[in-house]
C-alpha positions in Angstrom: 8.4 45.2 9.7 7.8 42.6 12.5 7.3 39.2 11.3 4.2 36.7 12.4 4.8 34.0 14.5 4.5 31.5 12.0 7.2 33.1 9.7 9.7 33.7 12.7 9.5 30.1 13.4 10.2 29.0 10.4 12.9 31.4 9.6 14.6 30.0 12.6 13.9 26.4 11.7 15.6 27.2 8.2 19.2 27.2 10.0 20.7 23.5 10.1 22.6 24.6 13.5 19.3 25.8 15.3 17.8 22.4 14.2 20.5 20.7 15.8 20.2 22.8 19.0 16.6 22.1 18.9 17.2 18.1 18.6 19.7 18.3 21.7 17.2 20.1 23.5 14.4 17.6 22.4 16.6 15.6 24.8 16.1 17.8 27.8 17.0 21.4 28.9 20.6 22.1 29.0 23.4 24.9 29.5 24.6 26.9 26.7 28.2 25.7 27.3 26.6 22.1 27.0 24.6 22.8 23.4 27.9 24.8 21.9 30.1 21.7 22.5 29.6 19.7 19.3 29.5 22.8 17.2 33.0 24.5 15.8 31.8 27.8 16.7 32.3 30.5 19.4 30.1 31.1 22.5 28.8 34.3 21.1 27.6 32.8 17.6 25.5 29.9 19.5 24.0 32.8 21.9 23.0 34.5 18.7 21.3 31.4 17.4 19.7 31.2 20.9 18.4 34.5 20.7 16.9 33.7 17.1 15.0 30.3 18.6 13.9 32.2 21.9 12.4 35.2 19.8 10.4 32.6 17.6 9.1 30.8 20.6 10.7 27.9 20.0 13.1 27.7 23.3 13.0 29.5 26.5 15.9 30.2 29.0 15.8 30.2 32.5 18.1 31.6 35.2 19.3 29.4 38.1 22.2 31.3 39.9 24.6 31.6 37.0 23.1 28.7 35.0 21.0 29.8 32.3 19.1 26.6 31.1 17.5 26.4 27.8 14.5 24.2 27.1 11.9 23.7 24.2 8.8 25.9 24.5 6.2 23.4 22.9 3.4 26.3 21.9 5.1 27.5 18.6 5.4 23.4 17.4 2.0 23.0 18.2 1.5 26.0 15.6 3.8 24.7 13.3 2.1 21.2 13.5 -1.4 23.1 13.1 -0.1 24.8 10.1 1.6 21.3 8.4 -1.5 19.3 9.6 -3.3 21.1 6.7 -1.4 19.8 4.1 -0.7 16.2 5.8 -4.7 15.9 5.0 -4.3 16.9 1.5 -1.7 14.7 1.0 -3.6 11.8 2.4 -6.7 12.3 0.4 -4.2 12.5 -2.8 -3.1 9.3 -1.8 -6.6 7.9 -1.3 -7.7 9.4 -4.9 -4.4 7.4 -6.4 -5.0 4.4 -4.6 -8.5 4.5 -6.0 -7.5 5.1 -9.5 -4.9 2.7 -9.4 -7.6 0.1 -8.3 -9.8 0.9 -11.2 -6.6 0.6 -13.4 -5.8 -3.0 -12.0 -9.8 -4.0 -12.6 -9.8 -2.6 -16.3 -6.6 -4.6 -17.1 -8.1 -7.6 -15.7 -11.3 -7.1 -17.5 -8.9 -6.5 -20.7 -6.8 -9.3 -20.2 -7.6 -12.8 -22.7 -9.0 -15.6 -20.6 -6.2 -17.5 -21.2 -3.8 -15.4 -19.3 -6.6 -14.9 -16.5 -6.6 -18.7 -16.2 -2.9 -18.7 -15.8 -3.0 -16.5 -13.0 -5.7 -18.3 -11.0 -4.0 -21.5 -11.7 -0.7 -20.1 -10.3 -2.2 -18.8 -7.1 -4.1 -22.3 -6.7 -0.6 -23.9 -7.0 0.9 -21.5 -4.5 -2.0 -22.1 -2.0 -1.7 -25.8 -2.4 -5.2 -26.0 -4.2 -4.5 -27.5 -7.6 -7.1 -29.6 -9.6 -4.4 -31.3 -11.8 
């Protein structure tokens, strides 16, 4: 059964070697030989990783004489970013609700605090600002 593009993309991103290859390609296009240098694996193993990344649409490979430069293909990243953007909005809204709740709790605590405590806090703040009444 063929995988949908987003599933192929996340499956490709699940491997740390592939993510490291993408991090290198984010600096600019390069050859397979250059991509393989930092890894302790064979060129055929690196080629297999590149095929997975290419199949997922995360990279593209060109041909210039005997050199096959690899480069990032940004379209798949936009798809992933769009998908993750839904969750970013969810977390932003959740944090905003949490901030609101914390402000309400602080206001309730301040309202419950005995006047003596409130005065001490106010005097302390005034001293910090250099506005004491003596």
